[in-house]
C-alpha positions in Angstrom: 81.5 146.0 124.0 79.9 147.0 120.6 76.0 145.7 120.1 76.2 142.2 117.8 73.7 142.1 114.7 72.7 138.7 113.7 70.5 138.6 110.5 67.4 136.2 111.0 67.1 135.6 107.0 71.1 134.4 107.6 70.9 132.3 110.0 67.7 131.1 108.3 70.0 130.1 105.4 73.2 128.5 107.0 70.6 126.3 109.5 68.6 125.6 106.5 71.6 124.0 104.7 72.0 120.7 106.2 68.3 120.1 104.3 70.7 120.7 101.5 72.6 118.1 102.7 70.0 115.9 103.1 68.3 115.9 99.5 71.9 115.5 98.3 72.2 112.8 100.1 68.8 110.7 99.5 69.0 111.9 95.9 72.6 110.7 94.6 72.0 107.0 96.2 69.3 106.7 93.7 71.7 107.0 91.0 73.6 104.1 92.5 70.8 101.6 92.6 71.9 99.8 89.1 75.9 100.2 89.6 75.8 99.2 93.5 73.1 96.3 92.2 75.8 94.7 90.3 79.3 95.2 92.6 77.1 93.7 95.2 75.1 91.5 93.5 71.9 92.8 95.4 68.1 91.6 95.8 65.1 93.9 96.1 64.8 93.7 99.6 68.8 94.5 100.2 68.1 97.3 97.2 65.6 98.5 99.8 67.1 98.2 102.7 70.8 100.3 100.9 67.8 103.1 99.7 66.4 103.8 103.6 69.3 103.0 105.8 69.0 106.2 106.6 65.4 106.7 107.4 65.8 103.5 109.9 68.5 105.6 111.7 66.4 108.9 111.6 63.8 106.9 113.7 66.2 105.8 116.5 68.1 109.7 116.2 64.5 110.9 116.6 63.5 109.5 120.1 67.1 111.5 122.1 67.2 114.3 119.6 64.6 116.6 121.5 66.2 115.5 124.6 69.3 116.6 123.1 68.3 119.9 122.1 66.8 120.9 125.2 70.0 119.8 127.2 72.2 121.3 125.2 70.8 123.8 122.6 69.8 124.1 119.1 73.4 125.1 118.0 75.5 122.2 119.3 72.9 119.6 118.4 73.2 121.7 114.9 77.2 120.7 115.1 77.0 117.3 116.2 74.6 116.6 113.5 77.0 118.5 110.3 80.0 116.1 112.0 78.1 113.0 111.4 76.8 113.6 107.7 81.3 114.1 107.2 81.8 111.0 108.8 79.1 109.0 106.7 79.9 110.3 103.2 83.9 109.5 103.7 82.6 106.0 104.9 79.9 105.8 101.8 82.3 106.8 99.8 85.4 104.1 100.5 82.9 101.2 101.4 84.4 98.2 100.7 81.4 96.0 100.6 77.2 96.0 101.0 77.3 95.9 104.9 80.1 98.7 105.3 77.7 100.8 103.2 74.2 100.7 104.7 76.3 100.6 108.4 77.7 103.8 106.8 74.4 105.4 105.8 72.9 104.2 108.8 74.8 106.2 110.3 74.3 109.2 107.8 70.6 108.7 108.8 71.5 109.8 112.1 71.7 113.4 111.0 68.7 113.7 109.1 67.5 114.4 112.4 68.8 118.1 111.3 65.5 119.2 109.5 63.5 118.4 112.4 66.2 120.6 114.1 66.5 123.3 111.7 62.5 123.9 112.0 63.0 124.4 115.5 65.7 126.5 115.4 64.0 129.0 112.9 60.7 128.5 114.5 62.2 130.2 117.6 63.8 133.2 115.9 62.0 133.9 113.5 58.9 137.4 113.6 55.3 135.4 112.6 55.2 137.6 110.1 58.6 135.4 108.4 58.0 132.1 110.1 56.2 130.6 107.1 58.8 131.2 104.7 62.0 130.8 106.7 60.7 127.5 108.1 60.2 126.9 104.5 62.9 127.1 103.5 64.0 124.0 104.8 61.6 122.2 102.2 63.5 123.9 99.2 67.0 123.1 100.5 66.2 119.8 100.9 64.5 120.1 97.1 67.9 121.7 95.5 69.4 118.9 97.5 67.7 116.4 95.4 68.1 119.1 91.9 71.6 119.2 92.4 72.3 115.1 92.8 70.3 114.6 89.5 71.9 117.0 88.0 75.2 115.7 89.2 74.1 111.3 88.9 72.8 112.5 85.4 76.6 114.6 84.2 78.7 111.7 86.2 76.7 109.2 84.3 77.5 110.7 81.1 81.3 111.1 82.2 81.7 107.3 83.0 80.8 106.6 79.5 83.2 108.4 77.8 86.7 107.2 76.9 89.0 110.2 77.9 92.2 109.9 79.3 91.1 111.1 82.9 87.8 109.6 82.9 89.8 105.9 83.0 92.9 107.6 85.3 90.3 108.6 88.2 88.5 105.5 87.9 84.8 107.6 87.2 84.2 104.7 84.5 84.5 101.9 87.5 83.7 103.3 90.4 80.8 105.4 89.3 78.8 105.2 92.3 81.0 106.1 94.7 82.1 109.5 93.1 78.5 109.9 93.4 78.3 109.1 97.5 81.8 111.4 97.6 80.2 114.4 96.3 78.4 114.7 99.7 81.8 115.5 101.8 82.3 118.7 100.3 79.2 120.5 101.5 79.2 118.9 104.7 82.6 120.8 105.7 81.2 123.9 104.4 78.0 123.3 106.4 80.1 122.1 109.5 81.7 125.2 109.6 78.7 127.5 109.3 77.0 126.5 112.0 80.1 128.8 114.0 78.8 131.9 113.2 75.0 131.9 114.4 73.8 132.8 117.7 72.0 130.5 120.1 68.0 129.8 120.1 66.8 132.6 122.3 63.6 130.8 123.4 66.1 127.3 124.6 68.3 130.2 126.6 65.0 131.6 128.3 64.5 127.3 129.2 67.9 127.1 130.8 67.5 130.2 133.1 69.6 132.5 130.7 67.4 135.5 130.1 69.7 137.5 130.0 71.3 136.4 127.1 67.8 135.8 125.6 67.5 139.5 126.2 71.2 139.9 123.9 69.9 138.0 121.6 66.8 139.0 121.0 68.1 142.3 120.7 71.3 141.5 118.3 67.9 140.1 115.9 66.5 143.8 115.7 63.8 143.1 118.2 63.9 146.8 119.5 61.2 148.1 121.8 60.0 144.8 122.0 62.6 142.5 123.4 60.6 143.2 126.4 56.7 142.3 125.5 58.5 139.1 123.6 60.1 137.8 126.7 57.5 138.1 129.0 55.4 135.7 126.7 58.4 133.5 126.3 58.2 133.4 130.2 54.4 133.2 130.7 54.3 129.9 128.5 57.5 128.2 130.4 56.2 128.6 133.9 55.7 125.4 136.2 57.6 124.0 133.6 61.1 122.0 134.7 63.9 122.8 132.5 66.3 120.0 134.1 63.2 117.5 133.7 64.6 113.6 132.4 63.7 112.8 129.2 60.3 110.8 129.8 59.4 113.5 132.0 59.3 115.8 129.1 57.5 113.4 127.1 54.8 113.5 129.4 54.5 116.9 128.3 52.4 115.8 125.1 50.2 113.8 127.3 48.8 117.4 128.7 45.2 119.0 127.8 46.4 122.0 126.7 48.7 120.2 123.6 46.3 117.5 122.7 45.3 119.4 120.1 48.1 120.0 118.6 48.8 116.7 118.5 46.5 115.3 117.2 46.8 117.9 114.0 50.4 117.3 114.2 50.2 112.9 114.1 47.7 113.1 110.7 49.9 115.9 108.7 53.0 114.0 109.7 51.7 110.3 108.6 49.6 112.2 105.5 52.5 114.3 104.2 54.5 110.8 103.8 52.6 107.7 102.8 51.4 109.9 99.6 54.6 107.8 98.3 57.0 111.3 97.6 59.8 109.9 98.8 59.6 106.8 96.7 59.3 109.2 93.7 62.4 110.9 95.2 64.8 108.2 96.4 64.3 106.2 93.0 63.4 108.3 90.5 65.6 106.7 87.6 64.6 103.0 89.0 60.5 104.9 88.7 61.1 106.3 85.0 62.4 103.6 83.2 59.2 102.1 84.5 58.5 103.8 81.2 60.8 101.9 78.9 62.7 105.3 78.2 65.5 103.6 78.7 68.5 104.7 82.1 70.1 107.6 80.2 66.6 109.3 79.8 65.6 108.1 83.3 68.0 109.8 84.3 67.0 113.3 82.3 64.1 112.7 83.9 65.1 112.5 87.5 66.5 116.2 86.7 63.1 117.5 85.4 61.8 116.4 89.0 64.5 117.9 90.3 64.1 121.6 88.2 60.4 121.2 89.1 60.2 120.7 93.0 62.7 123.5 93.3 60.6 125.9 91.0 57.2 125.2 92.6 58.5 125.1 96.5 60.2 128.6 95.8 56.2 129.1 95.0 55.2 127.6 98.0 57.4 129.8 100.2 55.5 132.7 98.3 52.1 131.8 99.2 52.7 129.9 102.3 52.7 133.7 104.2 49.8 134.9 102.0 47.2 132.3 101.6 47.6 130.5 104.5 48.6 127.7 105.6 45.2 125.7 105.9 44.7 126.5 102.2 47.4 124.8 100.8 47.4 122.0 103.1 43.9 120.9 102.3 43.5 122.3 98.2 47.3 120.6 97.9 46.4 117.1 99.6 42.9 117.2 96.8 45.8 118.0 93.6 48.6 115.3 95.0 45.7 113.3 95.3 44.1 113.2 91.3 47.7 113.5 89.8 47.9 109.9 91.9 45.5 107.9 90.2 46.3 109.8 87.0 49.6 108.2 87.3 47.5 104.9 88.3 45.2 105.0 85.1 49.0 105.1 83.7 50.7 102.5 84.3 47.0 100.5 84.6 47.0 100.6 80.6 50.3 99.6 80.0 50.9 95.8 78.1 54.4 94.2 77.8 55.7 92.4 75.1 59.0 90.7 74.0 59.3 90.3 69.9 61.8 88.2 68.5 64.4 90.9 67.3 64.8 92.6 70.7 65.1 88.2 71.9 68.1 88.1 69.2 69.7 91.4 69.9 69.8 90.3 73.7 71.5 86.6 73.4 74.1 88.5 70.9 74.9 91.6 72.8 74.8 89.6 76.2 74.9 85.7 76.0 71.3 85.5 77.2 69.0 82.6 76.7 65.7 81.3 77.3 63.6 83.8 76.3 62.2 82.6 73.2 59.4 81.0 75.1 58.0 84.3 75.8 58.8 86.1 72.6 55.0 87.0 71.6 53.0 86.8 74.9 51.1 90.0 76.0 51.5 90.8 80.0 48.5 93.4 81.0 51.0 94.3 83.8 54.2 94.8 84.9 54.9 92.9 87.5 53.6 89.6 85.7 55.8 90.6 83.3 58.9 91.2 85.9 57.8 87.7 87.5 58.1 85.5 84.0 61.7 87.5 83.3 63.2 86.6 86.8 61.9 83.3 86.4 64.1 82.6 83.0 67.0 85.4 83.8 67.2 85.2 87.4 67.2 88.3 89.5 70.8 89.9 88.8 70.6 90.0 85.3 67.3 90.8 84.9 68.2 94.0 87.0 70.9 94.7 85.1 69.4 94.5 81.8 66.0 95.9 83.5 65.9 99.0 82.1 66.5 98.0 78.0 64.0 95.2 78.3 61.4 97.8 79.8 62.5 100.1 77.0 61.6 97.7 74.0 58.5 95.9 75.1 56.9 98.4 77.0 53.4 99.9 75.2 52.3 102.7 77.5 50.8 105.7 77.6 54.2 108.0 78.7 52.5 111.4 78.1 50.1 110.7 80.7 52.1 109.1 83.3 54.6 111.4 82.7 51.8 114.5 83.2 51.1 112.8 86.7 54.1 112.3 88.0 55.1 115.8 87.4 51.9 117.2 88.7 52.3 115.1 91.7 55.6 116.8 92.8 54.3 120.8 91.6 51.4 120.4 93.9 53.8 118.2 97.0 56.9 120.5 96.7 54.1 123.5 96.7 51.6 122.8 98.8 51.9 119.7 101.8 56.1 119.6 101.7 56.7 123.3 103.2 53.4 123.5 105.1 54.8 120.1 107.2 57.6 122.1 108.7 56.2 124.6 109.0 53.0 123.8 110.8 55.3 121.7 113.2 57.6 124.4 113.7 54.3 126.4 115.0 52.2 124.4 117.0 53.9 123.6 119.9 54.7 125.4 123.0 57.6 126.3 124.3 58.0 124.2 127.1 57.2 121.3 125.3 58.5 122.3 121.5 62.0 120.2 122.0 60.1 117.1 122.1 57.1 117.2 120.1 58.6 118.4 116.9 61.1 115.2 117.0 58.7 113.1 117.7 56.3 113.8 115.3 59.3 114.1 113.0 60.0 110.6 114.0 56.1 109.5 112.8 56.5 111.2 110.0 59.6 109.4 109.4 58.8 106.2 110.5 56.4 106.2 107.5 59.0 107.3 104.6 61.2 104.8 105.6 58.3 101.9 105.1 57.9 103.3 101.8 61.5 103.5 101.0 62.6 99.7 101.9 59.5 98.1 100.9 58.9 100.0 97.5 61.8 97.6 94.8 59.6 94.6 96.8 56.6 96.0 96.0 57.2 97.2 92.2 58.5 93.9 91.9 55.4 92.4 93.6 52.5 94.3 92.6 53.4 96.6 90.2 53.3 100.1 89.2 49.8 100.6 88.9 48.5 99.1 92.8 50.9 101.1 94.4 49.8 104.1 92.9 46.3 103.4 93.1 47.6 102.8 97.2 49.0 106.3 97.7 46.0 107.8 96.0 43.4 106.5 98.2 45.9 107.4 101.0 46.3 110.8 99.7 41.9 111.0 99.9 41.4 109.6 103.4 43.9 112.9 104.3 42.1 114.9 102.5 39.4 114.1 104.7 41.0 114.4 108.0 42.8 117.5 106.8 39.7 119.5 106.1 38.2 118.6 109.6 41.1 119.1 111.7 43.4 121.8 109.8 43.9 125.2 111.8 45.1 128.3 110.1 48.4 129.7 111.8 49.9 132.0 110.1 50.7 135.6 111.6 50.4 134.7 115.0 53.2 133.9 117.3 54.0 130.3 119.4 52.1 131.9 122.0 48.8 132.8 120.6 48.7 129.5 118.7 48.4 127.7 122.0 45.9 129.9 123.1 43.9 129.4 119.6 44.6 125.4 119.8 43.6 125.3 123.9 39.9 127.3 122.8 39.2 125.0 119.8 40.2 121.8 122.0 38.0 123.3 124.6 
């Protein structure tokens, strides 16, 4: 029988494709908010629930993902996840009402565990010298998914405004948001097919007692003379571990003294990375840019700029992560992120809002909107006070529909300063703390606890992300953009101080060597 050969790069690309679908799913919804809100008359909290439903679902899924990974393997788990993506994409596209759409997106969120499983799988097949670069492919796949979605949303928005006969025939003008969500179906099917071509994780095979099969996989990855040495290291790290342990017994491993330092580091970084507000900007990109008063079309175009910027700087981060190391990127990246957020705060804090008589007359003429005459000439020093006054007169539904046009006319705002802050934030995040998180999660934990640990700390990170997504629309209306960015900036500063104290350097070390290093550090 001929010797099989597996490319580590190919397997990493295939597994990371699930992160591309996640990014696509997360950013496609950002373009649908205005349309779905109009179709179903949604409130701020309902918008938040629609966007954050996957974030809520993944909290439940991550509780059991590690146990499932240890029982049936990383590969089979990923195949199941890909099927969930397919089902969710179809159900979301054809959802007849708001409740069905939220349920479909909730189901899709169960598949967001693809990030932690992908990082786990790649970390277990990659050689130490390549692990950082290969695991970071998960992050670049997310960013490419976001970028693709922003391009697709902008393209579909422009097409929906066309009077071409085929646009009307396929319902693109009336069902724009359904076309946006439907795009996800094809890549989900492709990923499902590709996952059948990758091997099982050799470390999982050893965990389950299939040493000979693990040896074949390691040979197939071209380990050569190092296969026996690596097998001995893996087996030594698993001594005394029950591969048939129950979920709760497996969870208890997280409280062992030997993994204590890894748990502390993963918890801090998992919270800090999300509490800086990255998913508020990425999941609500057009909404965020509408606050600058640039109009709806320009807001969608600026979202494209964010996507491209994120993609370019993620590539730079991947090139640096195995050269500069994890610690410098994480620490100085957080400092860069924090400065960028304070720039955004300063810009929004300088904004003023005032309605002109001509614009109020235009709204009355074109949209039959009346009652705003009493606000003409009043100057508002914060966006939330201005919005509260408008909602009081127009009602929430009408305000949502006209928000982009109103802000475009009424806002006097230092757009250049805020855009500099936002783009700088995107550059910093995607070049540093974005890719470092998943690399660190894939390296910190020994084999016997990885199946539980990585999903557990992905759960913590996802929980923070969920709250950021769920409450962002409400906070934007009731606190204003400046206060939101001030909170994110302060969170980044606290995170910087903590990571400076605890963050280790893990590059060019095997998983087993990192375990020994952290144990010495804890001692």
